[in-house]
N, C-alpha and C positions, 0 to 999 in steps of 0.2 A: 554523414551528417546531411550532405546535400541531397542524397537519395531519400532520406526521411522527409526533408522539407518538400521535395518534389512530389513524393507520394501524398503528403498531406494536402498540397495544393491541388493535386488531381482529384482527390476525394472531395475537397471543398468545391471545385469546379463542377463535378458531377452532381453534388447535392444542390447547388444553386441552380443549375440547369434543370434538374427535375422539379424543383420548386417553382421555377418560372413557367415550365410547361403545364404544371397542374393549375397554377393561377390563371394562365391563359385559357385553359379549358373551362375552368369554373366561371370566368368572367364573360366569355364569348360564346359558350355553347350551352344548350338546354336539352335535357333528355326528353325525347318524344317517341311515340309509338309509330312504327312504320309497317306497311304491308308489303310482303315479298311478292313482286309482280313477275319476276323471271329469275331463273337460276341456270347458269351455264357451268356445270362441273366437269372437269377433266381429271381422270384418275390415272396415275401411273402405279401399276401393281407389279411388284417383284415377287415371284413365287420361286421358292427354292426346293429342289428335290435332291437330297444328298449333296453332292458337290456341284451340281448343275443348277443354274437359275435362268429364269426367263422373265422378261419385262414386257408388259402390255400397257399401252396408253390409249384410252378410249373415253368416251363420255360415260360418266359413272352410272347414269341411269340405264345404259345399255348393258351393263355388267349383270350377268345372270345371278350373281351372289351379292347384290347390293344390300339386301337385308342382313346378310352375314357380315358384310363390311361395316355396316352401321353398328351392329351389335359388338363386333370385335375387330377393329380396323387392323390391328397388328397381331400376328401370331408368330410362332417360331418358323413357320413356313412362308408366311406372306407379310410383306411390308407395303403399306399404302401411302402414297403421297399424291398431291394434286393441287389444283387451283380451282376456285369458284369465283365467278363474277355474278353478283347478285344485284338486281335492279329493285329498288324499293320506292314506294310512294309514301309521302308523309305531309303533314300540315306544318309548314314552316312558321316558327315563331317570329320571323323577321317581317312577314307581310300577311300572315294568316291565309295564305293560298296553298293549294295542293301543288306539290313538286315531286319530281322523281330524280333519282341519282343512283349511282352504282357504288358498291363496296366490294372489296376483294378479300378473300380468305384463302388459306392454304390448308393442307392436310393436317397440320399441327393445331389448327384452331378447332375447338369443339363445335362451333357454328357450322363448319364445313359439313359435318355429319348430321346436325340437328335441324337445320333450317329446311322448311318445306314450302313449296309453292303455295301461295295464298295465306301463309301463316303470318303471324305478327312477331315483330322483334323490336327491341329498344335500340335507338341510335341517338347520337348527339347531333343536333341541328344548330347551325350558327345563328346567333340572335340578330345579326344585321345583314348577312349575306345569304339569301334564301336557298341558293344552289349548293351551299357548302355543308357537308356532313362528315361525320367520323364514326368509327366503331365505338361502341360503349366500352 
């Protein structure tokens, strides 16, 4: 009986927390276009040959098979993980001025593979704090 009440309270707590986070995002953030000014991607690739595997960690753009990684990041022989720090510039709704800030992505985010230098992406910019942004 107590276990059922506890699980119900946990679900209620998660639901209320999610609703509050969504309300905060809707009230204080506005969707804006941002230009990608810089990308620093680091890839960790694990390649398996039979029972042996090797891991390399390097800047993704240095990889000779980056186009293959973008097309098919994971295969039965290769697993790709990594981090990307992206600098974007955007027009802030808080003060209508140009600002720049950074976002972080990892190898599980589709943006990690899709974002290109000079490209455009949508972000969430804070409506009263010009330097504050979030991923969409």
